[in-house]
OpenMM code with the backbone's topology and positions (N, CA, C; nanometers):
from openmm import Vec3, app, unit

residues = "MET ASN LEU SER LEU LEU SER LYS TYR ASP HIS LEU ILE GLY GLY LEU SER GLY GLY LEU VAL SER THR ALA VAL CYS HIS PRO MET ASP LEU LEU LYS ILE ARG TYR SER GLY ARG ASN PRO LEU CYS LEU GLN TYR GLU SER ASN CYS SER LYS ARG TYR ALA GLY MET ILE ASP CYS LEU SER LYS ILE ALA LYS GLU GLU GLY LEU LYS GLY LEU TYR ARG GLY PHE ILE PRO GLY LEU ILE GLY THR SER HIS GLY ALA LEU GLN PHE MET VAL TYR ASN LYS MET LYS ASP ILE LYS TYR THR ALA ARG GLY LEU ALA LYS GLU SER GLN LEU ASP HIS ASN VAL VAL ASN ARG GLY VAL TRP HIS THR MET ASN VAL THR LEU THR ASN GLU GLY ILE TYR GLY LEU TYR LYS GLY CYS LEU MET ALA ASN LEU ARG GLN LEU PRO ALA ALA VAL VAL THR PHE LEU THR TYR GLU ASN VAL ARG HIS TYR ILE LYS LYS LEU SER".split()
positions = [
    Vec3(-0.6287, -0.0790, 3.1252),
    Vec3(-0.5752, 0.0180, 3.0286),
    Vec3(-0.7311, 0.0801, 3.0223),
    Vec3(-0.7470, 0.2135, 2.9438),
    Vec3(-0.9035, 0.2622, 2.9708),
    Vec3(-0.9072, 0.2165, 2.7811),
    Vec3(-1.0165, 0.1125, 2.8029),
    Vec3(-1.0530, 0.0582, 2.6829),
    Vec3(-1.1380, 0.1416, 2.5919),
    Vec3(-1.2254, 0.2305, 2.6497),
    Vec3(-1.3027, 0.3775, 2.6069),
    Vec3(-1.2062, 0.4358, 2.5059),
    Vec3(-1.0701, 0.4841, 2.5493),
    Vec3(-0.9613, 0.5674, 2.4743),
    Vec3(-0.9461, 0.4986, 2.3626),
    Vec3(-0.9126, 0.3497, 2.4080),
    Vec3(-0.8948, 0.2390, 2.2969),
    Vec3(-0.9390, 0.2430, 2.2046),
    Vec3(-1.1055, 0.2572, 2.2169),
    Vec3(-1.1743, 0.2495, 2.1309),
    Vec3(-1.1777, 0.3518, 1.9982),
    Vec3(-1.1584, 0.4244, 2.0890),
    Vec3(-1.1133, 0.6174, 2.0029),
    Vec3(-1.0519, 0.5860, 1.9063),
    Vec3(-0.9158, 0.4926, 1.9434),
    Vec3(-0.8170, 0.5229, 1.8469),
    Vec3(-0.7865, 0.3778, 1.7907),
    Vec3(-0.8732, 0.2900, 1.7917),
    Vec3(-0.8505, 0.1759, 1.7276),
    Vec3(-0.8147, 0.1662, 1.5799),
    Vec3(-0.9299, 0.2517, 1.5310),
    Vec3(-0.8653, 0.2465, 1.3930),
    Vec3(-0.7616, 0.2943, 1.3214),
    Vec3(-0.6773, 0.4227, 1.4136),
    Vec3(-0.5386, 0.4666, 1.3946),
    Vec3(-0.4181, 0.3747, 1.4432),
    Vec3(-0.4873, 0.3251, 1.5242),
    Vec3(-0.3706, 0.1811, 1.5917),
    Vec3(-0.3506, 0.0912, 1.4843),
    Vec3(-0.4803, 0.0546, 1.4431),
    Vec3(-0.4791, -0.0096, 1.3012),
    Vec3(-0.4522, 0.0048, 1.1501),
    Vec3(-0.4597, 0.1370, 1.1563),
    Vec3(-0.3849, 0.1528, 1.0237),
    Vec3(-0.2572, 0.1462, 1.0962),
    Vec3(-0.2037, 0.2674, 1.1288),
    Vec3(-0.0555, 0.2037, 1.1553),
    Vec3(0.0288, 0.1407, 1.1663),
    Vec3(-0.0740, 0.0176, 1.2440),
    Vec3(-0.0218, -0.1236, 1.2349),
    Vec3(0.0069, -0.1645, 1.0701),
    Vec3(-0.1214, -0.1517, 1.0417),
    Vec3(-0.1089, -0.2596, 0.8882),
    Vec3(-0.0142, -0.1549, 0.8046),
    Vec3(0.0446, -0.0046, 0.8318),
    Vec3(0.1123, 0.0537, 0.7381),
    Vec3(0.2764, -0.0200, 0.8045),
    Vec3(0.2735, -0.0018, 0.9070),
    Vec3(0.4064, -0.0793, 0.9730),
    Vec3(0.4466, -0.2171, 0.8883),
    Vec3(0.3689, -0.3026, 0.9283),
    Vec3(0.3640, -0.4612, 0.8953),
    Vec3(0.3902, -0.4059, 0.7213),
    Vec3(0.3126, -0.3440, 0.6598),
    Vec3(0.3422, -0.3028, 0.5009),
    Vec3(0.4650, -0.2741, 0.4626),
    Vec3(0.4661, -0.1713, 0.5223),
    Vec3(0.6501, -0.1238, 0.5149),
    Vec3(0.7342, -0.1782, 0.5734),
    Vec3(0.7645, -0.2811, 0.6542),
    Vec3(0.8563, -0.3687, 0.6641),
    Vec3(0.8961, -0.4808, 0.5969),
    Vec3(0.7509, -0.5353, 0.5549),
    Vec3(0.7867, -0.6258, 0.4528),
    Vec3(0.8209, -0.5981, 0.3226),
    Vec3(0.7713, -0.4580, 0.2376),
    Vec3(0.7740, -0.4207, 0.0999),
    Vec3(0.8914, -0.3555, 0.0736),
    Vec3(0.9548, -0.2637, 0.2067),
    Vec3(1.0642, -0.1776, 0.1882),
    Vec3(1.1975, -0.2200, 0.0977),
    Vec3(1.2502, -0.3818, 0.1421),
    Vec3(1.3371, -0.4311, 0.0570),
    Vec3(1.3132, -0.4431, -0.0874),
    Vec3(1.1822, -0.4104, -0.1469),
    Vec3(1.1525, -0.4498, -0.2902),
    Vec3(1.2090, -0.3094, -0.3282),
    Vec3(1.0865, -0.2047, -0.2895),
    Vec3(1.0656, -0.1074, -0.2957),
    Vec3(1.2696, -0.0453, -0.3608),
    Vec3(1.3330, -0.0575, -0.1941),
    Vec3(1.4421, 0.0036, -0.2387),
    Vec3(1.5453, -0.0530, -0.3765),
    Vec3(1.4898, -0.1964, -0.3558),
    Vec3(1.5611, -0.2898, -0.5155),
    Vec3(1.5429, -0.2027, -0.5984),
    Vec3(1.4039, -0.1702, -0.6240),
    Vec3(1.3600, -0.1051, -0.7914),
    Vec3(1.4138, -0.0122, -0.7458),
    Vec3(1.4566, 0.0824, -0.6899),
    Vec3(1.5252, 0.1914, -0.7115),
    Vec3(1.6386, 0.2051, -0.7005),
    Vec3(1.7256, 0.0982, -0.6055),
    Vec3(1.8609, 0.0892, -0.6828),
    Vec3(1.8884, 0.0501, -0.8075),
    Vec3(1.8111, -0.0375, -0.8763),
    Vec3(1.8021, -0.0850, -0.9833),
    Vec3(1.8204, 0.0101, -1.1095),
    Vec3(1.7141, 0.1074, -1.0911),
    Vec3(1.6902, 0.1924, -1.1558),
    Vec3(1.8180, 0.3001, -1.1977),
    Vec3(1.9071, 0.2646, -1.1070),
    Vec3(2.0179, 0.3785, -1.1417),
    Vec3(2.0531, 0.4529, -0.9943),
    Vec3(2.1563, 0.4804, -0.9961),
    Vec3(2.2059, 0.5808, -0.8904),
    Vec3(2.1729, 0.6927, -0.9221),
    Vec3(2.2318, 0.7376, -1.0760),
    Vec3(2.2030, 0.8670, -1.1467),
    Vec3(2.0761, 0.8866, -1.1398),
    Vec3(2.0149, 1.0050, -1.0830),
    Vec3(1.8823, 1.0114, -1.1094),
    Vec3(1.8329, 1.0401, -1.2599),
    Vec3(1.9521, 1.1099, -1.3474),
    Vec3(1.8960, 1.1254, -1.4705),
    Vec3(1.9415, 1.0300, -1.5769),
    Vec3(1.9995, 0.8885, -1.5176),
    Vec3(1.9918, 0.7963, -1.6163),
    Vec3(1.9308, 0.6683, -1.5357),
    Vec3(1.8345, 0.6217, -1.5913),
    Vec3(1.7680, 0.4688, -1.5573),
    Vec3(1.8133, 0.3449, -1.6084),
    Vec3(1.8538, 0.2434, -1.5370),
    Vec3(1.9330, 0.1655, -1.5020),
    Vec3(1.9129, 0.0798, -1.6615),
    Vec3(1.7891, 0.0844, -1.7032),
    Vec3(1.7986, -0.0307, -1.8788),
    Vec3(1.7774, 0.1112, -1.9898),
    Vec3(1.7915, 0.1967, -1.9584),
    Vec3(1.8453, 0.2853, -2.0915),
    Vec3(1.9783, 0.2802, -2.1008),
    Vec3(1.9877, 0.2529, -2.2459),
    Vec3(2.1277, 0.2208, -2.3131),
    Vec3(2.2610, 0.2707, -2.2865),
    Vec3(2.2046, 0.4137, -2.2960),
    Vec3(2.3351, 0.5224, -2.2630),
    Vec3(2.3816, 0.5276, -2.1398),
    Vec3(2.3551, 0.4481, -2.0732),
    Vec3(2.4128, 0.4556, -1.9054),
    Vec3(2.4816, 0.3283, -1.8842),
    Vec3(2.5579, 0.3389, -1.7833),
    Vec3(2.6317, 0.2212, -1.7713),
    Vec3(2.5573, 0.1820, -1.6551),
    Vec3(2.5118, 0.0166, -1.6480),
    Vec3(2.4909, -0.0463, -1.5654),
    Vec3(2.5474, -0.0789, -1.4599),
    Vec3(2.5190, -0.0619, -1.3295),
    Vec3(2.5480, -0.1045, -1.1950),
    Vec3(2.5221, -0.2135, -1.1707),
    Vec3(2.4130, -0.3343, -1.1859),
    Vec3(2.3432, -0.4415, -1.1574),
    Vec3(2.3418, -0.5183, -1.2677),
    Vec3(2.3449, -0.6174, -1.2549),
    Vec3(2.3325, -0.7227, -1.4080),
    Vec3(2.2012, -0.7559, -1.4025),
    Vec3(2.0989, -0.7787, -1.2912),
    Vec3(1.9993, -0.7940, -1.2209),
    Vec3(1.9113, -0.7307, -1.0790),
    Vec3(1.8267, -0.8127, -1.1042),
    Vec3(1.7578, -0.7707, -0.9560),
    Vec3(1.8297, -0.8537, -0.8395),
    Vec3(1.9086, -0.9769, -0.8574),
    Vec3(1.9325, -1.0917, -0.7817),
    Vec3(2.0881, -1.0206, -0.7626),
    Vec3(2.1752, -0.9577, -0.8431),
    Vec3(2.2911, -0.9103, -0.8452),
    Vec3(2.2828, -0.8058, -0.7335),
    Vec3(2.1763, -0.6998, -0.7510),
    Vec3(2.1531, -0.5873, -0.6968),
    Vec3(2.1096, -0.6041, -0.5458),
    Vec3(2.0525, -0.7070, -0.4999),
    Vec3(2.0304, -0.7833, -0.3907),
    Vec3(2.1979, -0.8386, -0.3000),
    Vec3(2.2140, -0.8591, -0.3859),
    Vec3(2.3652, -0.9610, -0.3177),
    Vec3(2.4472, -0.8700, -0.2801),
    Vec3(2.4889, -0.7747, -0.4244),
    Vec3(2.5983, -0.6427, -0.4244),
    Vec3(2.5430, -0.5833, -0.2638),
    Vec3(2.4526, -0.5086, -0.2584),
    Vec3(2.3495, -0.4502, -0.1399),
    Vec3(2.3758, -0.4825, 0.0045),
    Vec3(2.3408, -0.6748, 0.0019),
    Vec3(2.3703, -0.7570, 0.1389),
    Vec3(2.4985, -0.7356, 0.1590),
    Vec3(2.6195, -0.7381, 0.0677),
    Vec3(2.7735, -0.7548, 0.0508),
    Vec3(2.8333, -0.6341, 0.0896),
    Vec3(2.8096, -0.4893, 0.0817),
    Vec3(2.8258, -0.3920, 0.0916),
    Vec3(2.8092, -0.3372, 0.1683),
    Vec3(2.6664, -0.3388, 0.2268),
    Vec3(2.5913, -0.2466, 0.3316),
    Vec3(2.5489, -0.3180, 0.4406),
    Vec3(2.4793, -0.4870, 0.3867),
    Vec3(2.4750, -0.5897, 0.5068),
    Vec3(2.2885, -0.5403, 0.5193),
    Vec3(2.2642, -0.6284, 0.6093),
    Vec3(2.0764, -0.6093, 0.6289),
    Vec3(2.0411, -0.4911, 0.6068),
    Vec3(2.1049, -0.3936, 0.6994),
    Vec3(2.0939, -0.2564, 0.7561),
    Vec3(2.0602, -0.1846, 0.6131),
    Vec3(2.1056, -0.1909, 0.5032),
    Vec3(2.1156, -0.1380, 0.3796),
    Vec3(1.9888, -0.1853, 0.3182),
    Vec3(1.9461, -0.2622, 0.3071),
    Vec3(1.7836, -0.3189, 0.2662),
    Vec3(1.6864, -0.2445, 0.3048),
    Vec3(1.7201, -0.1524, 0.4444),
    Vec3(1.5944, -0.0897, 0.5180),
    Vec3(1.6583, 0.0403, 0.5201),
    Vec3(1.7555, 0.1180, 0.4210),
    Vec3(1.7852, 0.2190, 0.4244),
    Vec3(1.6482, 0.3438, 0.3759),
    Vec3(1.5909, 0.4200, 0.4347),
    Vec3(1.5290, 0.5281, 0.4007),
    Vec3(1.3847, 0.4138, 0.4632),
    Vec3(1.3856, 0.3596, 0.5520),
    Vec3(1.2908, 0.2964, 0.6019),
    Vec3(1.1852, 0.4191, 0.6775),
    Vec3(1.2518, 0.5214, 0.7374),
    Vec3(1.1787, 0.5832, 0.8520),
    Vec3(1.0961, 0.6698, 0.7485),
    Vec3(1.1744, 0.7393, 0.6549),
    Vec3(1.0546, 0.8064, 0.5883),
    Vec3(0.9277, 0.7297, 0.4828),
    Vec3(0.9810, 0.6177, 0.4596),
    Vec3(0.8633, 0.5492, 0.4458),
    Vec3(0.7400, 0.4799, 0.5206),
    Vec3(0.8064, 0.4914, 0.6717),
    Vec3(0.6968, 0.4650, 0.7240),
    Vec3(0.6172, 0.5967, 0.7493),
    Vec3(0.6657, 0.7144, 0.7597),
    Vec3(0.5811, 0.8358, 0.8029),
    Vec3(0.4975, 0.8195, 0.6925),
    Vec3(0.5250, 0.7924, 0.5717),
    Vec3(0.4302, 0.8337, 0.4470),
    Vec3(0.3085, 0.7403, 0.5220),
    Vec3(0.3248, 0.6235, 0.5400),
    Vec3(0.1813, 0.5382, 0.5942),
    Vec3(0.0921, 0.6169, 0.6482),
    Vec3(0.1380, 0.7257, 0.7420),
    Vec3(0.0074, 0.7909, 0.8468),
    Vec3(-0.0854, 0.8298, 0.8021),
    Vec3(-0.0337, 0.8928, 0.7024),
    Vec3(-0.2055, 0.9420, 0.6136),
    Vec3(-0.2863, 0.8144, 0.6229),
    Vec3(-0.2597, 0.7106, 0.5522),
    Vec3(-0.3654, 0.6329, 0.5725),
    Vec3(-0.4555, 0.5848, 0.7120),
    Vec3(-0.3862, 0.5776, 0.8081),
    Vec3(-0.4121, 0.5597, 0.9378),
    Vec3(-0.4972, 0.6701, 0.9700),
    Vec3(-0.4783, 0.7939, 0.9436),
    Vec3(-0.5758, 0.9353, 1.0192),
    Vec3(-0.6605, 0.9243, 0.9067),
    Vec3(-0.6715, 0.8411, 0.7271),
    Vec3(-0.7680, 0.8479, 0.6950),
    Vec3(-0.8749, 0.7794, 0.7458),
    Vec3(-0.8335, 0.6476, 0.7748),
    Vec3(-0.8918, 0.4902, 0.8749),
    Vec3(-0.9550, 0.5751, 0.9568),
    Vec3(-0.8992, 0.6480, 1.0634),
    Vec3(-0.9369, 0.6856, 1.2089),
    Vec3(-1.0865, 0.7820, 1.1688),
    Vec3(-1.0718, 0.8910, 1.0872),
    Vec3(-1.1492, 0.9335, 1.0275),
    Vec3(-1.2926, 0.9429, 0.9833),
    Vec3(-1.2124, 0.8800, 0.8796),
    Vec3(-1.3676, 0.8057, 0.7765),
    Vec3(-1.4259, 0.6894, 0.8762),
    Vec3(-1.3728, 0.6238, 0.9779),
    Vec3(-1.4983, 0.5658, 1.0914),
    Vec3(-1.5599, 0.6277, 1.1722),
    Vec3(-1.5046, 0.7587, 1.2486),
    Vec3(-1.5560, 0.8562, 1.2789),
    Vec3(-1.6665, 0.9187, 1.2190),
    Vec3(-1.6437, 0.9668, 1.1140),
    Vec3(-1.8049, 1.0143, 1.0320),
    Vec3(-1.9268, 0.9143, 0.9897),
    Vec3(-1.8102, 0.7845, 0.9958),
    Vec3(-1.9486, 0.6655, 0.9657),
    Vec3(-2.0434, 0.6923, 1.0768),
    Vec3(-1.9601, 0.6807, 1.2299),
    Vec3(-2.0152, 0.6757, 1.3216),
    Vec3(-2.1399, 0.7794, 1.3687),
    Vec3(-2.0771, 0.9229, 1.3083),
    Vec3(-2.1343, 1.0242, 1.3929),
    Vec3(-2.2848, 1.0336, 1.2576),
    Vec3(-2.2772, 0.9189, 1.1109),
    Vec3(-2.3504, 0.9133, 1.0778),
    Vec3(-2.5142, 0.8197, 1.1294),
    Vec3(-2.4657, 0.7682, 1.1691),
    Vec3(-2.5335, 0.6114, 1.2252),
    Vec3(-2.6145, 0.6697, 1.3463),
    Vec3(-2.5485, 0.7565, 1.4391),
    Vec3(-2.5727, 0.7691, 1.5219),
    Vec3(-2.6702, 0.8923, 1.5224),
    Vec3(-2.6273, 1.0043, 1.3858),
    Vec3(-2.7676, 1.0831, 1.3903),
    Vec3(-2.8647, 1.0211, 1.3162),
    Vec3(-2.8877, 0.9143, 1.2601),
    Vec3(-2.9961, 0.8100, 1.1876),
    Vec3(-3.0945, 0.7258, 1.3323),
    Vec3(-3.0020, 0.7582, 1.4216),
    Vec3(-3.0749, 0.6433, 1.5328),
    Vec3(-3.0069, 0.5011, 1.5330),
    Vec3(-2.9203, 0.4888, 1.4501),
    Vec3(-2.8852, 0.3232, 1.4425),
    Vec3(-2.7555, 0.3421, 1.5452),
    Vec3(-2.7376, 0.1900, 1.5556),
    Vec3(-2.6241, 0.1486, 1.6159),
    Vec3(-2.5013, 0.1671, 1.5605),
    Vec3(-2.3710, 0.2664, 1.6053),
    Vec3(-2.2688, 0.2746, 1.5583),
    Vec3(-2.2412, 0.1350, 1.4847),
    Vec3(-2.1778, 0.1554, 1.3507),
    Vec3(-2.1006, 0.0413, 1.2993),
    Vec3(-2.0078, -0.0456, 1.3893),
    Vec3(-1.9124, 0.0932, 1.4583),
    Vec3(-1.7816, 0.0216, 1.5219),
    Vec3(-1.8492, -0.0833, 1.6479),
    Vec3(-2.0084, -0.0408, 1.6871),
    Vec3(-2.0663, -0.1741, 1.7696),
    Vec3(-2.1429, -0.2779, 1.6895),
    Vec3(-2.1154, -0.2920, 1.5699),
    Vec3(-2.2160, -0.3945, 1.5212),
    Vec3(-2.1292, -0.5221, 1.5228),
    Vec3(-2.1390, -0.6431, 1.5039),
    Vec3(-2.0674, -0.7545, 1.5020),
    Vec3(-2.0706, -0.8239, 1.3862),
    Vec3(-1.9808, -0.7815, 1.2683),
    Vec3(-2.0029, -0.8498, 1.1460),
    Vec3(-1.9213, -0.9316, 1.1184),
    Vec3(-1.8733, -1.0546, 1.1575),
    Vec3(-1.7856, -1.1385, 1.1484),
    Vec3(-1.8220, -1.2571, 1.2651),
    Vec3(-1.9634, -1.2452, 1.3209),
    Vec3(-2.0047, -1.3901, 1.3523),
    Vec3(-1.9422, -1.5083, 1.3135),
    Vec3(-1.9789, -1.5295, 1.1634),
    Vec3(-1.9771, -1.6256, 1.1192),
    Vec3(-1.8255, -1.6213, 1.0446),
    Vec3(-1.7386, -1.5947, 1.0726),
    Vec3(-1.5759, -1.6091, 1.0148),
    Vec3(-1.5270, -1.7296, 1.0000),
    Vec3(-1.5358, -1.8487, 0.9582),
    Vec3(-1.4477, -1.9776, 0.9618),
    Vec3(-1.3279, -1.9627, 0.8210),
    Vec3(-1.3025, -1.8755, 0.7943),
    Vec3(-1.1764, -1.8217, 0.7447),
    Vec3(-1.2157, -1.8338, 0.5780),
    Vec3(-1.1035, -1.8207, 0.5052),
    Vec3(-1.1251, -1.7609, 0.3179),
    Vec3(-1.1989, -1.8963, 0.2518),
    Vec3(-1.1880, -2.0106, 0.2867),
    Vec3(-1.2262, -2.1034, 0.1661),
    Vec3(-1.4159, -2.1256, 0.2438),
    Vec3(-1.4322, -2.1178, 0.3619),
    Vec3(-1.5740, -2.1298, 0.4084),
    Vec3(-1.6393, -1.9954, 0.3314),
    Vec3(-1.5819, -1.8750, 0.3683),
    Vec3(-1.6289, -1.7409, 0.2950),
    Vec3(-1.6555, -1.7803, 0.1251),
    Vec3(-1.5217, -1.7952, 0.0599),
    Vec3(-1.5407, -1.8346, -0.0514),
    Vec3(-1.6434, -1.9236, -0.1092),
    Vec3(-1.6588, -2.0221, -0.0218),
    Vec3(-1.7854, -2.1274, -0.0406),
    Vec3(-1.9202, -2.0791, -0.0473),
    Vec3(-1.9594, -2.0100, 0.0961),
    Vec3(-2.0616, -1.9277, 0.0957),
    Vec3(-2.0780, -1.8613, -0.0225),
    Vec3(-2.0187, -1.7480, -0.0885),
    Vec3(-1.9849, -1.6336, -0.1944),
    Vec3(-2.0295, -1.7506, -0.2968),
    Vec3(-1.9620, -1.8527, -0.3392),
    Vec3(-1.9954, -1.9345, -0.4600),
    Vec3(-2.1688, -2.0027, -0.4218),
    Vec3(-2.1836, -2.0089, -0.3340),
    Vec3(-2.3107, -2.1013, -0.3206),
    Vec3(-2.4571, -1.9990, -0.3475),
    Vec3(-2.3987, -1.8513, -0.2439),
    Vec3(-2.4749, -1.7670, -0.2281),
    Vec3(-2.5273, -1.6738, -0.3788),
    Vec3(-2.4117, -1.6980, -0.4061),
    Vec3(-2.4271, -1.5608, -0.5584),
    Vec3(-2.3591, -1.6027, -0.6867),
    Vec3(-2.2847, -1.7462, -0.6733),
    Vec3(-2.2271, -1.7340, -0.8000),
    Vec3(-2.0981, -1.7223, -0.7949),
    Vec3(-2.0371, -1.7383, -0.9436),
    Vec3(-1.8725, -1.7328, -0.9822),
    Vec3(-1.9205, -1.5446, -0.9619),
    Vec3(-2.0214, -1.4881, -1.0041),
    Vec3(-2.0102, -1.3627, -1.0142),
    Vec3(-1.9928, -1.2875, -0.8567),
    Vec3(-2.0075, -1.3475, -0.7359),
    Vec3(-2.0053, -1.3117, -0.6421),
    Vec3(-1.8398, -1.2699, -0.6085),
    Vec3(-1.7751, -1.3813, -0.6881),
    Vec3(-1.6045, -1.3456, -0.6182),
    Vec3(-1.5449, -1.2346, -0.7161),
    Vec3(-1.6466, -1.1732, -0.8324),
    Vec3(-1.5687, -1.0384, -0.8518),
    Vec3(-1.6782, -0.9313, -0.8705),
    Vec3(-1.7551, -0.8894, -0.7688),
    Vec3(-1.8752, -0.8102, -0.7822),
    Vec3(-1.7096, -0.7183, -0.7235),
    Vec3(-1.7735, -0.5745, -0.7467),
    Vec3(-1.7041, -0.4951, -0.6961),
    Vec3(-1.5843, -0.4636, -0.7939),
    Vec3(-1.5454, -0.5315, -0.8625),
    Vec3(-1.3997, -0.5185, -0.9583),
    Vec3(-1.4315, -0.3935, -1.0518),
    Vec3(-1.5270, -0.3736, -1.1222),
    Vec3(-1.5452, -0.3009, -1.2079),
    Vec3(-1.5440, -0.1401, -1.1236),
    Vec3(-1.5820, -0.1100, -1.0325),
    Vec3(-1.5992, -0.0216, -0.9385),
    Vec3(-1.4298, 0.0008, -0.8968),
    Vec3(-1.3438, -0.0694, -0.8629),
    Vec3(-1.2058, -0.1111, -0.8039),
    Vec3(-1.1205, -0.0441, -0.9108),
    Vec3(-1.1438, -0.0900, -1.0389),
    Vec3(-1.0771, -0.0314, -1.1574),
    Vec3(-1.1282, 0.0951, -1.1959),
    Vec3(-1.2032, 0.1329, -1.1949),
    Vec3(-1.2816, 0.2686, -1.2396),
    Vec3(-1.2190, 0.3276, -1.1125),
    Vec3(-1.1789, 0.3195, -1.0188),
    Vec3(-1.1528, 0.3905, -0.9182),
    Vec3(-0.9843, 0.4303, -0.9269),
    Vec3(-0.9236, 0.3025, -0.9499),
    Vec3(-0.7600, 0.2958, -0.9727),
    Vec3(-0.7410, 0.3666, -1.1096),
    Vec3(-0.8208, 0.3997, -1.2330),
    Vec3(-0.8163, 0.3968, -1.3602),
    Vec3(-0.7342, 0.5425, -1.3443),
    Vec3(-0.8003, 0.6381, -1.3003),
    Vec3(-0.7169, 0.8020, -1.2958),
    Vec3(-0.5691, 0.8009, -1.2013),
    Vec3(-0.5767, 0.7270, -1.1313),
    Vec3(-0.4888, 0.7221, -1.0713),
    Vec3(-0.3445, 0.6975, -1.1373),
    Vec3(-0.3656, 0.5777, -1.2345),
    Vec3(-0.3034, 0.5535, -1.2933),
    Vec3(-0.2679, 0.6024, -1.3880),
    Vec3(-0.3557, 0.6689, -1.4535),
    Vec3(-0.3499, 0.7634, -1.6085),
    Vec3(-0.2673, 0.8814, -1.5425),
    Vec3(-0.2735, 0.9624, -1.4050),
    Vec3(-0.1690, 1.0464, -1.3548),
    Vec3(-0.0849, 0.9948, -1.3263),
    Vec3(-0.0693, 0.8788, -1.2950),
    Vec3(0.0717, 0.8508, -1.2490),
    Vec3(0.1703, 0.7872, -1.3521),
    Vec3(0.1405, 0.7679, -1.4355),
    Vec3(0.1768, 0.7737, -1.6112),
    Vec3(0.2062, 0.8901, -1.7032),
    Vec3(0.1103, 0.9684, -1.6866),
    Vec3(0.1658, 1.1069, -1.7548),
    Vec3(0.2516, 1.1743, -1.6602),
    Vec3(0.2810, 1.1824, -1.5595),
    Vec3(0.3691, 1.2091, -1.4547),
    Vec3(0.5099, 1.1501, -1.5216),
    Vec3(0.4621, 1.0514, -1.5176),
    Vec3(0.6507, 0.9521, -1.5508),
    Vec3(0.6964, 0.9681, -1.6787),
    Vec3(0.6210, 1.0045, -1.7845),
    Vec3(0.6774, 1.0235, -1.8943),
    Vec3(0.6830, 1.1804, -1.9229),
    Vec3(0.6125, 1.2543, -1.8587),
    Vec3(0.6393, 1.3951, -1.8808),
    Vec3(0.8130, 1.4525, -1.7926),
    Vec3(0.8010, 1.3501, -1.6871),
    Vec3(0.9487, 1.4118, -1.6289),
    Vec3(1.0678, 1.3418, -1.6670),
    Vec3(0.9939, 1.2091, -1.7732),
    Vec3(1.1271, 1.1647, -1.8270),
    Vec3(1.1470, 1.2628, -1.9542),
    Vec3(1.0478, 1.2913, -2.0239),
    Vec3(1.0889, 1.3809, -2.1161),
    Vec3(1.1310, 1.5285, -2.0701),
    Vec3(1.1419, 1.5878, -1.9821),
    Vec3(1.1634, 1.7093, -1.9020),
    Vec3(1.2977, 1.6837, -1.8848),
    Vec3(1.3667, 1.5598, -1.8283),
    Vec3(1.5065, 1.5050, -1.7696),
    Vec3(1.5845, 1.4731, -1.9133),
    Vec3(1.5314, 1.4268, -1.9795),
    Vec3(1.5831, 1.3684, -2.1430),
    Vec3(1.6369, 1.5518, -2.2176),
    Vec3(1.5329, 1.6198, -2.1869),
    Vec3(1.5241, 1.7835, -2.3034),
    Vec3(1.6771, 1.8506, -2.1695),
    Vec3(1.6774, 1.8556, -2.0408),
    Vec3(1.7738, 1.8776, -1.9790),
    Vec3(1.9007, 1.8397, -2.0141),
    Vec3(1.9407, 1.7012, -2.0257),
    Vec3(2.0850, 1.6416, -2.0705),
    Vec3(2.1090, 1.6376, -2.1764),
] * unit.nanometer
topology = app.Topology()
chain = topology.addChain("A")
for resn in residues:
    res = topology.addResidue(resn, chain)
    for name in ("N", "CA", "C"):
        topology.addAtom(name, app.Element.getBySymbol(name[0]), res)
């Protein structure tokens, strides 16, 4: 196996693998969420003026398993899998750009650095963090993570409410 070729694409392969596993594990839950919301796209399961097909998530799961089998839980899996490919490309491009930046500054590429020499597991890392930084160290970065998520949440909920309003207007 050509290891230099592998190192060029390891972030892409890692991203694709992560997307595959994530989609394989989470897809049945996404399918349940979609099915539970109702077959009629203009009528959500929880709205009072609609006939309810499922009594709850467990009922939804059992009906899908009974009527469609295990394959039914993975209906639409391939399009969901294709949807994860952009993340893999982002990882590859991002890490390539970081390597270019480090090389331009005369530093070792970050991909050549050994970050995890002392990786003894989650509990060890948590104990070291608590010892060196206190409880604050466990939450460092939460503010920035939430600030990053805020615009995405706003767009999602505004879009949802506007589409819902538009659909009600049509019916």
